[in-house]
PDB file of the backbone (N, CA, C, O) and the ligand in Angstrom, with CONECT records:
HET     ZN  A 101       1
ATOM      1  N   UNK A   1      86.662 200.944-128.246  1.00  0.00           N
ATOM      2  CA  UNK A   1      87.449 199.837-128.803  1.00  0.00           C
ATOM      3  C   UNK A   1      86.612 198.568-128.945  1.00  0.00           C
ATOM      4  O   UNK A   1      85.824 198.217-128.067  1.00  0.00           O
ATOM      5  N   UNK A   2      86.801 197.908-130.048  1.00  0.00           N
ATOM      6  CA  UNK A   2      86.107 196.633-130.237  1.00  0.00           C
ATOM      7  C   UNK A   2      86.785 195.533-129.419  1.00  0.00           C
ATOM      8  O   UNK A   2      87.991 195.563-129.172  1.00  0.00           O
ATOM      9  N   UNK A   3      85.995 194.595-129.022  1.00  0.00           N
ATOM     10  CA  UNK A   3      86.608 193.417-128.415  1.00  0.00           C
ATOM     11  C   UNK A   3      87.254 192.620-129.545  1.00  0.00           C
ATOM     12  O   UNK A   3      86.937 192.832-130.716  1.00  0.00           O
ATOM     13  N   UNK A   4      88.139 191.724-129.206  1.00  0.00           N
ATOM     14  CA  UNK A   4      88.992 191.064-130.195  1.00  0.00           C
ATOM     15  C   UNK A   4      88.243 190.656-131.464  1.00  0.00           C
ATOM     16  O   UNK A   4      87.308 189.857-131.414  1.00  0.00           O
ATOM     17  N   UNK A   5      88.664 191.211-132.597  1.00  0.00           N
ATOM     18  CA  UNK A   5      88.000 190.885-133.868  1.00  0.00           C
ATOM     19  C   UNK A   5      88.326 189.453-134.286  1.00  0.00           C
ATOM     20  O   UNK A   5      89.384 188.915-133.958  1.00  0.00           O
ATOM     21  N   UNK A   6      87.402 188.862-135.009  1.00  0.00           N
ATOM     22  CA  UNK A   6      87.666 187.513-135.486  1.00  0.00           C
ATOM     23  C   UNK A   6      88.652 187.572-136.643  1.00  0.00           C
ATOM     24  O   UNK A   6      88.318 188.061-137.722  1.00  0.00           O
ATOM     25  N   UNK A   7      89.843 187.087-136.428  1.00  0.00           N
ATOM     26  CA  UNK A   7      90.871 187.114-137.457  1.00  0.00           C
ATOM     27  C   UNK A   7      90.665 185.958-138.419  1.00  0.00           C
ATOM     28  O   UNK A   7      89.773 185.131-138.235  1.00  0.00           O
ATOM     29  N   UNK A   8      91.500 185.912-139.444  1.00  0.00           N
ATOM     30  CA  UNK A   8      91.410 184.782-140.378  1.00  0.00           C
ATOM     31  C   UNK A   8      91.829 183.497-139.667  1.00  0.00           C
ATOM     32  O   UNK A   8      92.641 183.531-138.742  1.00  0.00           O
ATOM     33  N   UNK A   9      91.292 182.399-140.087  1.00  0.00           N
ATOM     34  CA  UNK A   9      91.720 181.146-139.484  1.00  0.00           C
ATOM     35  C   UNK A   9      92.765 180.497-140.374  1.00  0.00           C
ATOM     36  O   UNK A   9      92.636 180.496-141.598  1.00  0.00           O
ATOM     37  N   UNK A  10      93.779 179.957-139.769  1.00  0.00           N
ATOM     38  CA  UNK A  10      94.845 179.337-140.515  1.00  0.00           C
ATOM     39  C   UNK A  10      94.750 177.824-140.373  1.00  0.00           C
ATOM     40  O   UNK A  10      94.554 177.307-139.274  1.00  0.00           O
ATOM     41  N   UNK A  11      94.891 177.115-141.495  1.00  0.00           N
ATOM     42  CA  UNK A  11      94.840 175.649-141.422  1.00  0.00           C
ATOM     43  C   UNK A  11      95.841 175.098-140.424  1.00  0.00           C
ATOM     44  O   UNK A  11      95.574 174.105-139.747  1.00  0.00           O
ATOM     45  N   UNK A  12      96.992 175.745-140.335  1.00  0.00           N
ATOM     46  CA  UNK A  12      98.030 175.269-139.430  1.00  0.00           C
ATOM     47  C   UNK A  12      97.538 175.264-137.992  1.00  0.00           C
ATOM     48  O   UNK A  12      97.862 174.375-137.206  1.00  0.00           O
ATOM     49  N   UNK A  13      96.744 176.284-137.670  1.00  0.00           N
ATOM     50  CA  UNK A  13      96.199 176.359-136.316  1.00  0.00           C
ATOM     51  C   UNK A  13      95.299 175.173-136.037  1.00  0.00           C
ATOM     52  O   UNK A  13      95.253 174.646-134.926  1.00  0.00           O
ATOM     53  N   UNK A  14      94.585 174.768-137.079  1.00  0.00           N
ATOM     54  CA  UNK A  14      93.725 173.622-136.861  1.00  0.00           C
ATOM     55  C   UNK A  14      94.558 172.377-136.611  1.00  0.00           C
ATOM     56  O   UNK A  14      94.187 171.523-135.806  1.00  0.00           O
ATOM     57  N   UNK A  15      95.682 172.278-137.302  1.00  0.00           N
ATOM     58  CA  UNK A  15      96.571 171.139-137.085  1.00  0.00           C
ATOM     59  C   UNK A  15      97.038 171.122-135.639  1.00  0.00           C
ATOM     60  O   UNK A  15      97.033 170.076-134.989  1.00  0.00           O
ATOM     61  N   UNK A  16      97.437 172.267-135.147  1.00  0.00           N
ATOM     62  CA  UNK A  16      97.879 172.363-133.752  1.00  0.00           C
ATOM     63  C   UNK A  16      96.758 171.935-132.815  1.00  0.00           C
ATOM     64  O   UNK A  16      96.965 171.189-131.858  1.00  0.00           O
ATOM     65  N   UNK A  17      95.576 172.428-133.121  1.00  0.00           N
ATOM     66  CA  UNK A  17      94.444 172.086-132.275  1.00  0.00           C
ATOM     67  C   UNK A  17      94.214 170.570-132.289  1.00  0.00           C
ATOM     68  O   UNK A  17      93.929 169.959-131.259  1.00  0.00           O
ATOM     69  N   UNK A  18      94.346 169.987-133.478  1.00  0.00           N
ATOM     70  CA  UNK A  18      94.148 168.552-133.591  1.00  0.00           C
ATOM     71  C   UNK A  18      95.224 167.791-132.842  1.00  0.00           C
ATOM     72  O   UNK A  18      94.951 166.778-132.198  1.00  0.00           O
ATOM     73  N   UNK A  19      96.447 168.286-132.932  1.00  0.00           N
ATOM     74  CA  UNK A  19      97.541 167.619-132.236  1.00  0.00           C
ATOM     75  C   UNK A  19      97.327 167.691-130.733  1.00  0.00           C
ATOM     76  O   UNK A  19      97.566 166.718-130.017  1.00  0.00           O
ATOM     77  N   UNK A  20      96.881 168.832-130.265  1.00  0.00           N
ATOM     78  CA  UNK A  20      96.688 168.973-128.825  1.00  0.00           C
ATOM     79  C   UNK A  20      95.449 168.226-128.360  1.00  0.00           C
ATOM     80  O   UNK A  20      95.323 167.881-127.185  1.00  0.00           O
ATOM     81  N   UNK A  21      94.543 167.981-129.285  1.00  0.00           N
ATOM     82  CA  UNK A  21      93.359 167.215-128.932  1.00  0.00           C
ATOM     83  C   UNK A  21      93.699 165.737-128.746  1.00  0.00           C
ATOM     84  O   UNK A  21      92.932 164.985-128.146  1.00  0.00           O
ATOM     85  N   UNK A  22      94.863 165.329-129.269  1.00  0.00           N
ATOM     86  CA  UNK A  22      95.306 163.945-129.109  1.00  0.00           C
ATOM     87  C   UNK A  22      94.279 162.926-129.541  1.00  0.00           C
ATOM     88  O   UNK A  22      93.979 161.967-128.828  1.00  0.00           O
ATOM     89  N   UNK A  23      93.756 163.154-130.708  1.00  0.00           N
ATOM     90  CA  UNK A  23      92.778 162.198-131.204  1.00  0.00           C
ATOM     91  C   UNK A  23      93.112 161.853-132.655  1.00  0.00           C
ATOM     92  O   UNK A  23      93.403 162.732-133.467  1.00  0.00           O
ATOM     93  N   UNK A  24      93.065 160.594-132.955  1.00  0.00           N
ATOM     94  CA  UNK A  24      93.392 160.137-134.296  1.00  0.00           C
ATOM     95  C   UNK A  24      92.276 160.524-135.266  1.00  0.00           C
ATOM     96  O   UNK A  24      91.096 160.323-134.976  1.00  0.00           O
ATOM     97  N   UNK A  25      92.654 161.082-136.419  1.00  0.00           N
ATOM     98  CA  UNK A  25      91.651 161.484-137.410  1.00  0.00           C
ATOM     99  C   UNK A  25      91.009 160.295-138.105  1.00  0.00           C
ATOM    100  O   UNK A  25      89.930 160.414-138.686  1.00  0.00           O
ATOM    101  N   UNK A  26      91.672 159.156-138.044  1.00  0.00           N
ATOM    102  CA  UNK A  26      91.142 157.992-138.758  1.00  0.00           C
ATOM    103  C   UNK A  26      90.283 157.116-137.860  1.00  0.00           C
ATOM    104  O   UNK A  26      89.117 156.870-138.168  1.00  0.00           O
ATOM    105  N   UNK A  27      90.846 156.641-136.749  1.00  0.00           N
ATOM    106  CA  UNK A  27      90.069 155.734-135.905  1.00  0.00           C
ATOM    107  C   UNK A  27      89.439 156.488-134.733  1.00  0.00           C
ATOM    108  O   UNK A  27      88.663 155.921-133.963  1.00  0.00           O
ATOM    109  N   UNK A  28      89.785 157.792-134.607  1.00  0.00           N
ATOM    110  CA  UNK A  28      89.212 158.653-133.565  1.00  0.00           C
ATOM    111  C   UNK A  28      89.523 158.191-132.157  1.00  0.00           C
ATOM    112  O   UNK A  28      88.854 158.571-131.196  1.00  0.00           O
ATOM    113  N   UNK A  29      90.557 157.362-132.052  1.00  0.00           N
ATOM    114  CA  UNK A  29      90.954 156.920-130.731  1.00  0.00           C
ATOM    115  C   UNK A  29      91.780 158.009-130.065  1.00  0.00           C
ATOM    116  O   UNK A  29      92.698 158.538-130.692  1.00  0.00           O
ATOM    117  N   UNK A  30      91.495 158.355-128.846  1.00  0.00           N
ATOM    118  CA  UNK A  30      92.313 159.353-128.156  1.00  0.00           C
ATOM    119  C   UNK A  30      93.641 158.740-127.746  1.00  0.00           C
ATOM    120  O   UNK A  30      93.724 157.530-127.532  1.00  0.00           O
ATOM    121  N   UNK A  31      94.654 159.535-127.635  1.00  0.00           N
ATOM    122  CA  UNK A  31      95.963 159.030-127.231  1.00  0.00           C
ATOM    123  C   UNK A  31      97.065 159.769-127.952  1.00  0.00           C
ATOM    124  O   UNK A  31      96.874 160.881-128.443  1.00  0.00           O
ATOM    125  N   UNK A  32      98.223 159.133-128.008  1.00  0.00           N
ATOM    126  CA  UNK A  32      99.376 159.757-128.631  1.00  0.00           C
ATOM    127  C   UNK A  32      99.156 159.795-130.145  1.00  0.00           C
ATOM    128  O   UNK A  32      98.836 158.775-130.755  1.00  0.00           O
ATOM    129  N   UNK A  33      99.327 160.965-130.744  1.00  0.00           N
ATOM    130  CA  UNK A  33      99.124 161.092-132.184  1.00  0.00           C
ATOM    131  C   UNK A  33     100.358 161.668-132.856  1.00  0.00           C
ATOM    132  O   UNK A  33     101.174 162.336-132.220  1.00  0.00           O
ATOM    133  N   UNK A  34     100.482 161.402-134.136  1.00  0.00           N
ATOM    134  CA  UNK A  34     101.585 161.895-134.943  1.00  0.00           C
ATOM    135  C   UNK A  34     101.010 162.556-136.184  1.00  0.00           C
ATOM    136  O   UNK A  34      99.899 162.241-136.609  1.00  0.00           O
ATOM    137  N   UNK A  35     101.774 163.473-136.759  1.00  0.00           N
ATOM    138  CA  UNK A  35     101.300 164.105-137.987  1.00  0.00           C
ATOM    139  C   UNK A  35     101.890 163.384-139.185  1.00  0.00           C
ATOM    140  O   UNK A  35     103.095 163.146-139.268  1.00  0.00           O
ATOM    141  N   UNK A  36     101.023 163.051-140.088  1.00  0.00           N
ATOM    142  CA  UNK A  36     101.452 162.422-141.335  1.00  0.00           C
ATOM    143  C   UNK A  36     101.393 163.502-142.411  1.00  0.00           C
ATOM    144  O   UNK A  36     100.341 164.104-142.629  1.00  0.00           O
ATOM    145  N   UNK A  37     102.512 163.750-143.081  1.00  0.00           N
ATOM    146  CA  UNK A  37     102.573 164.818-144.072  1.00  0.00           C
ATOM    147  C   UNK A  37     102.813 164.271-145.469  1.00  0.00           C
ATOM    148  O   UNK A  37     103.502 163.266-145.640  1.00  0.00           O
ATOM    149  N   UNK A  38     102.255 164.920-146.443  1.00  0.00           N
ATOM    150  CA  UNK A  38     102.663 164.674-147.824  1.00  0.00           C
ATOM    151  C   UNK A  38     103.069 166.013-148.418  1.00  0.00           C
ATOM    152  O   UNK A  38     102.615 167.063-147.964  1.00  0.00           O
ATOM    153  N   UNK A  39     103.925 165.975-149.433  1.00  0.00           N
ATOM    154  CA  UNK A  39     104.433 167.223-150.012  1.00  0.00           C
ATOM    155  C   UNK A  39     103.343 167.959-150.762  1.00  0.00           C
ATOM    156  O   UNK A  39     103.265 169.186-150.712  1.00  0.00           O
ATOM    157  N   UNK A  40     102.512 167.221-151.447  1.00  0.00           N
ATOM    158  CA  UNK A  40     101.431 167.856-152.181  1.00  0.00           C
ATOM    159  C   UNK A  40     100.276 166.891-152.297  1.00  0.00           C
ATOM    160  O   UNK A  40     100.425 165.692-152.057  1.00  0.00           O
ATOM    161  N   UNK A  41      99.133 167.412-152.662  1.00  0.00           N
ATOM    162  CA  UNK A  41      97.967 166.548-152.805  1.00  0.00           C
ATOM    163  C   UNK A  41      98.140 165.590-153.979  1.00  0.00           C
ATOM    164  O   UNK A  41      97.489 164.546-154.034  1.00  0.00           O
ATOM    165  N   UNK A  42      99.013 165.940-154.912  1.00  0.00           N
ATOM    166  CA  UNK A  42      99.311 165.014-156.005  1.00  0.00           C
ATOM    167  C   UNK A  42     100.098 163.823-155.494  1.00  0.00           C
ATOM    168  O   UNK A  42      99.884 162.689-155.921  1.00  0.00           O
ATOM    169  N   UNK A  43     101.019 164.098-154.564  1.00  0.00           N
ATOM    170  CA  UNK A  43     101.787 163.021-153.944  1.00  0.00           C
ATOM    171  C   UNK A  43     100.853 162.045-153.256  1.00  0.00           C
ATOM    172  O   UNK A  43     101.080 160.836-153.226  1.00  0.00           O
ATOM    173  N   UNK A  44      99.824 162.603-152.722  1.00  0.00           N
ATOM    174  CA  UNK A  44      98.846 161.813-151.989  1.00  0.00           C
ATOM    175  C   UNK A  44      98.293 160.693-152.861  1.00  0.00           C
ATOM    176  O   UNK A  44      98.145 159.553-152.421  1.00  0.00           O
ATOM    177  N   UNK A  45      97.996 161.041-154.090  1.00  0.00           N
ATOM    178  CA  UNK A  45      97.450 160.047-155.009  1.00  0.00           C
ATOM    179  C   UNK A  45      98.459 158.936-155.276  1.00  0.00           C
ATOM    180  O   UNK A  45      98.103 157.771-155.457  1.00  0.00           O
ATOM    181  N   UNK A  46      99.722 159.333-155.295  1.00  0.00           N
ATOM    182  CA  UNK A  46     100.757 158.345-155.574  1.00  0.00           C
ATOM    183  C   UNK A  46     101.142 157.551-154.335  1.00  0.00           C
ATOM    184  O   UNK A  46     101.561 156.396-154.414  1.00  0.00           O
ATOM    185  N   UNK A  47     100.985 158.210-153.179  1.00  0.00           N
ATOM    186  CA  UNK A  47     101.468 157.612-151.934  1.00  0.00           C
ATOM    187  C   UNK A  47     100.650 156.415-151.499  1.00  0.00           C
ATOM    188  O   UNK A  47     101.157 155.523-150.818  1.00  0.00           O
ATOM    189  N   UNK A  48      99.406 156.393-151.883  1.00  0.00           N
ATOM    190  CA  UNK A  48      98.594 155.292-151.404  1.00  0.00           C
ATOM    191  C   UNK A  48      97.488 154.932-152.350  1.00  0.00           C
ATOM    192  O   UNK A  48      97.248 155.598-153.357  1.00  0.00           O
ATOM    193  N   UNK A  49      96.837 153.885-152.006  1.00  0.00           N
ATOM    194  CA  UNK A  49      95.683 153.440-152.748  1.00  0.00           C
ATOM    195  C   UNK A  49      94.602 154.511-152.647  1.00  0.00           C
ATOM    196  O   UNK A  49      94.223 154.888-151.538  1.00  0.00           O
ATOM    197  N   UNK A  50      94.096 155.009-153.771  1.00  0.00           N
ATOM    198  CA  UNK A  50      93.096 156.094-153.718  1.00  0.00           C
ATOM    199  C   UNK A  50      91.836 155.701-152.963  1.00  0.00           C
ATOM    200  O   UNK A  50      91.046 156.563-152.577  1.00  0.00           O
ATOM    201  N   UNK A  51      91.646 154.412-152.754  1.00  0.00           N
ATOM    202  CA  UNK A  51      90.449 154.005-152.022  1.00  0.00           C
ATOM    203  C   UNK A  51      90.703 153.880-150.523  1.00  0.00           C
ATOM    204  O   UNK A  51      89.785 153.580-149.759  1.00  0.00           O
ATOM    205  N   UNK A  52      91.974 154.112-150.089  1.00  0.00           N
ATOM    206  CA  UNK A  52      92.251 154.035-148.654  1.00  0.00           C
ATOM    207  C   UNK A  52      91.519 155.132-147.918  1.00  0.00           C
ATOM    208  O   UNK A  52      91.319 156.227-148.444  1.00  0.00           O
ATOM    209  N   UNK A  53      91.121 154.828-146.697  1.00  0.00           N
ATOM    210  CA  UNK A  53      90.382 155.815-145.902  1.00  0.00           C
ATOM    211  C   UNK A  53      91.189 157.093-145.687  1.00  0.00           C
ATOM    212  O   UNK A  53      90.646 158.195-145.763  1.00  0.00           O
ATOM    213  N   UNK A  54      92.490 156.941-145.417  1.00  0.00           N
ATOM    214  CA  UNK A  54      93.289 158.146-145.124  1.00  0.00           C
ATOM    215  C   UNK A  54      93.531 158.978-146.370  1.00  0.00           C
ATOM    216  O   UNK A  54      93.608 160.204-146.284  1.00  0.00           O
ATOM    217  N   UNK A  55      93.652 158.335-147.531  1.00  0.00           N
ATOM    218  CA  UNK A  55      93.824 159.091-148.778  1.00  0.00           C
ATOM    219  C   UNK A  55      92.549 159.881-149.060  1.00  0.00           C
ATOM    220  O   UNK A  55      92.594 161.054-149.430  1.00  0.00           O
ATOM    221  N   UNK A  56      91.426 159.219-148.878  1.00  0.00           N
ATOM    222  CA  UNK A  56      90.138 159.888-149.089  1.00  0.00           C
ATOM    223  C   UNK A  56      89.975 161.071-148.152  1.00  0.00           C
ATOM    224  O   UNK A  56      89.559 162.156-148.558  1.00  0.00           O
ATOM    225  N   UNK A  57      90.312 160.840-146.886  1.00  0.00           N
ATOM    226  CA  UNK A  57      90.146 161.883-145.882  1.00  0.00           C
ATOM    227  C   UNK A  57      90.994 163.104-146.204  1.00  0.00           C
ATOM    228  O   UNK A  57      90.518 164.237-146.132  1.00  0.00           O
ATOM    229  N   UNK A  58      92.255 162.866-146.559  1.00  0.00           N
ATOM    230  CA  UNK A  58      93.148 163.981-146.860  1.00  0.00           C
ATOM    231  C   UNK A  58      92.705 164.701-148.134  1.00  0.00           C
ATOM    232  O   UNK A  58      92.753 165.929-148.209  1.00  0.00           O
ATOM    233  N   UNK A  59      92.274 163.928-149.136  1.00  0.00           N
ATOM    234  CA  UNK A  59      91.846 164.527-150.400  1.00  0.00           C
ATOM    235  C   UNK A  59      90.577 165.348-150.189  1.00  0.00           C
ATOM    236  O   UNK A  59      90.434 166.449-150.723  1.00  0.00           O
ATOM    237  N   UNK A  60      89.670 164.795-149.407  1.00  0.00           N
ATOM    238  CA  UNK A  60      88.414 165.461-149.121  1.00  0.00           C
ATOM    239  C   UNK A  60      88.643 166.800-148.430  1.00  0.00           C
ATOM    240  O   UNK A  60      88.042 167.816-148.778  1.00  0.00           O
ATOM    241  N   UNK A  61      89.531 166.769-147.440  1.00  0.00           N
ATOM    242  CA  UNK A  61      89.790 167.989-146.669  1.00  0.00           C
ATOM    243  C   UNK A  61      90.836 168.866-147.326  1.00  0.00           C
ATOM    244  O   UNK A  61      91.118 169.969-146.858  1.00  0.00           O
ATOM    245  N   UNK A  62      91.413 168.369-148.420  1.00  0.00           N
ATOM    246  CA  UNK A  62      92.489 169.062-149.110  1.00  0.00           C
ATOM    247  C   UNK A  62      93.581 169.476-148.121  1.00  0.00           C
ATOM    248  O   UNK A  62      94.053 170.612-148.111  1.00  0.00           O
ATOM    249  N   UNK A  63      93.952 168.514-147.304  1.00  0.00           N
ATOM    250  CA  UNK A  63      94.982 168.730-146.292  1.00  0.00           C
ATOM    251  C   UNK A  63      96.224 167.980-146.681  1.00  0.00           C
ATOM    252  O   UNK A  63      96.174 166.884-147.239  1.00  0.00           O
ATOM    253  N   UNK A  64      97.346 168.602-146.371  1.00  0.00           N
ATOM    254  CA  UNK A  64      98.603 167.904-146.610  1.00  0.00           C
ATOM    255  C   UNK A  64      99.124 167.273-145.337  1.00  0.00           C
ATOM    256  O   UNK A  64     100.177 166.635-145.333  1.00  0.00           O
ATOM    257  N   UNK A  65      98.392 167.450-144.270  1.00  0.00           N
ATOM    258  CA  UNK A  65      98.799 166.830-143.018  1.00  0.00           C
ATOM    259  C   UNK A  65      97.585 166.191-142.365  1.00  0.00           C
ATOM    260  O   UNK A  65      96.464 166.694-142.444  1.00  0.00           O
ATOM    261  N   UNK A  66      97.847 165.084-141.728  1.00  0.00           N
ATOM    262  CA  UNK A  66      96.770 164.354-141.088  1.00  0.00           C
ATOM    263  C   UNK A  66      97.306 163.890-139.733  1.00  0.00           C
ATOM    264  O   UNK A  66      98.436 163.412-139.634  1.00  0.00           O
ATOM    265  N   UNK A  67      96.502 164.034-138.715  1.00  0.00           N
ATOM    266  CA  UNK A  67      96.935 163.623-137.387  1.00  0.00           C
ATOM    267  C   UNK A  67      96.387 162.229-137.094  1.00  0.00           C
ATOM    268  O   UNK A  67      95.178 162.017-137.007  1.00  0.00           O
ATOM    269  N   UNK A  68      97.301 161.303-136.947  1.00  0.00           N
ATOM    270  CA  UNK A  68      96.878 159.914-136.737  1.00  0.00           C
ATOM    271  C   UNK A  68      97.629 159.284-135.572  1.00  0.00           C
ATOM    272  O   UNK A  68      98.692 159.760-135.174  1.00  0.00           O
ATOM    273  N   UNK A  69      97.068 158.215-135.035  1.00  0.00           N
ATOM    274  CA  UNK A  69      97.735 157.498-133.954  1.00  0.00           C
ATOM    275  C   UNK A  69      98.834 156.609-134.542  1.00  0.00           C
ATOM    276  O   UNK A  69      98.927 156.447-135.759  1.00  0.00           O
ATOM    277  N   UNK A  70      99.648 156.048-133.684  1.00  0.00           N
ATOM    278  CA  UNK A  70     100.772 155.223-134.125  1.00  0.00           C
ATOM    279  C   UNK A  70     100.353 154.066-135.007  1.00  0.00           C
ATOM    280  O   UNK A  70     101.000 153.792-136.018  1.00  0.00           O
ATOM    281  N   UNK A  71      99.286 153.386-134.641  1.00  0.00           N
ATOM    282  CA  UNK A  71      98.918 152.203-135.418  1.00  0.00           C
ATOM    283  C   UNK A  71      98.366 152.578-136.785  1.00  0.00           C
ATOM    284  O   UNK A  71      98.616 151.875-137.764  1.00  0.00           O
ATOM    285  N   UNK A  72      97.620 153.673-136.869  1.00  0.00           N
ATOM    286  CA  UNK A  72      97.141 154.116-138.177  1.00  0.00           C
ATOM    287  C   UNK A  72      98.313 154.606-139.030  1.00  0.00           C
ATOM    288  O   UNK A  72      98.350 154.377-140.239  1.00  0.00           O
ATOM    289  N   UNK A  73      99.256 155.273-138.396  1.00  0.00           N
ATOM    290  CA  UNK A  73     100.432 155.760-139.111  1.00  0.00           C
ATOM    291  C   UNK A  73     101.201 154.579-139.710  1.00  0.00           C
ATOM    292  O   UNK A  73     101.644 154.625-140.857  1.00  0.00           O
ATOM    293  N   UNK A  74     101.346 153.535-138.917  1.00  0.00           N
ATOM    294  CA  UNK A  74     101.988 152.299-139.366  1.00  0.00           C
ATOM    295  C   UNK A  74     101.276 151.738-140.580  1.00  0.00           C
ATOM    296  O   UNK A  74     101.891 151.345-141.571  1.00  0.00           O
ATOM    297  N   UNK A  75      99.971 151.716-140.467  1.00  0.00           N
ATOM    298  CA  UNK A  75      99.145 151.159-141.521  1.00  0.00           C
ATOM    299  C   UNK A  75      99.332 151.958-142.812  1.00  0.00           C
ATOM    300  O   UNK A  75      99.424 151.387-143.899  1.00  0.00           O
ATOM    301  N   UNK A  76      99.386 153.288-142.676  1.00  0.00           N
ATOM    302  CA  UNK A  76      99.595 154.165-143.826  1.00  0.00           C
ATOM    303  C   UNK A  76     100.921 153.843-144.508  1.00  0.00           C
ATOM    304  O   UNK A  76     101.007 153.775-145.734  1.00  0.00           O
ATOM    305  N   UNK A  77     101.947 153.647-143.691  1.00  0.00           N
ATOM    306  CA  UNK A  77     103.262 153.374-144.270  1.00  0.00           C
ATOM    307  C   UNK A  77     103.358 152.006-144.880  1.00  0.00           C
ATOM    308  O   UNK A  77     104.240 151.741-145.697  1.00  0.00           O
ATOM    309  N   UNK A  78     102.471 151.147-144.498  1.00  0.00           N
ATOM    310  CA  UNK A  78     102.482 149.813-145.070  1.00  0.00           C
ATOM    311  C   UNK A  78     101.614 149.736-146.315  1.00  0.00           C
ATOM    312  O   UNK A  78     101.470 148.666-146.906  1.00  0.00           O
ATOM    313  N   UNK A  79     101.026 150.879-146.724  1.00  0.00           N
ATOM    314  CA  UNK A  79     100.173 150.864-147.903  1.00  0.00           C
ATOM    315  C   UNK A  79     101.024 150.562-149.147  1.00  0.00           C
ATOM    316  O   UNK A  79     102.211 150.885-149.110  1.00  0.00           O
ATOM    317  N   UNK A  80     100.538 149.985-150.216  1.00  0.00           N
ATOM    318  CA  UNK A  80      99.126 149.656-150.372  1.00  0.00           C
ATOM    319  C   UNK A  80      98.668 148.568-149.401  1.00  0.00           C
ATOM    320  O   UNK A  80      99.412 147.642-149.078  1.00  0.00           O
ATOM    321  N   UNK A  81      97.430 148.706-148.949  1.00  0.00           N
ATOM    322  CA  UNK A  81      96.940 147.776-147.946  1.00  0.00           C
ATOM    323  C   UNK A  81      96.828 146.370-148.511  1.00  0.00           C
ATOM    324  O   UNK A  81      96.639 146.167-149.711  1.00  0.00           O
ATOM    325  N   UNK A  82      96.949 145.424-147.622  1.00  0.00           N
ATOM    326  CA  UNK A  82      96.919 144.015-148.016  1.00  0.00           C
ATOM    327  C   UNK A  82      95.512 143.617-148.480  1.00  0.00           C
ATOM    328  O   UNK A  82      95.288 142.465-148.852  1.00  0.00           O
TER     329      UNK A  82
HETATM  330 ZN    ZN A 101      94.188 155.685-135.393  1.00  0.00          ZN2+
END
């Protein structure tokens, strides 16, 4: 018998790992984090300024979810940035 084969990796698993790591994807501060979701990557373009760090990060990683701390999450919701 083979030892456990390497299965496919699921993006969702990475999200879980990120959530349990308790680290903000934007400012990298450890602590309480929340998941920020968008319905689609197209929504992403509409949701914020395309030059925002979080829009770039999500677009780059082609992720519809981003794990951020409370203050970054606040900042995202207040976009477009001042
Ligand atoms: Zn943060």
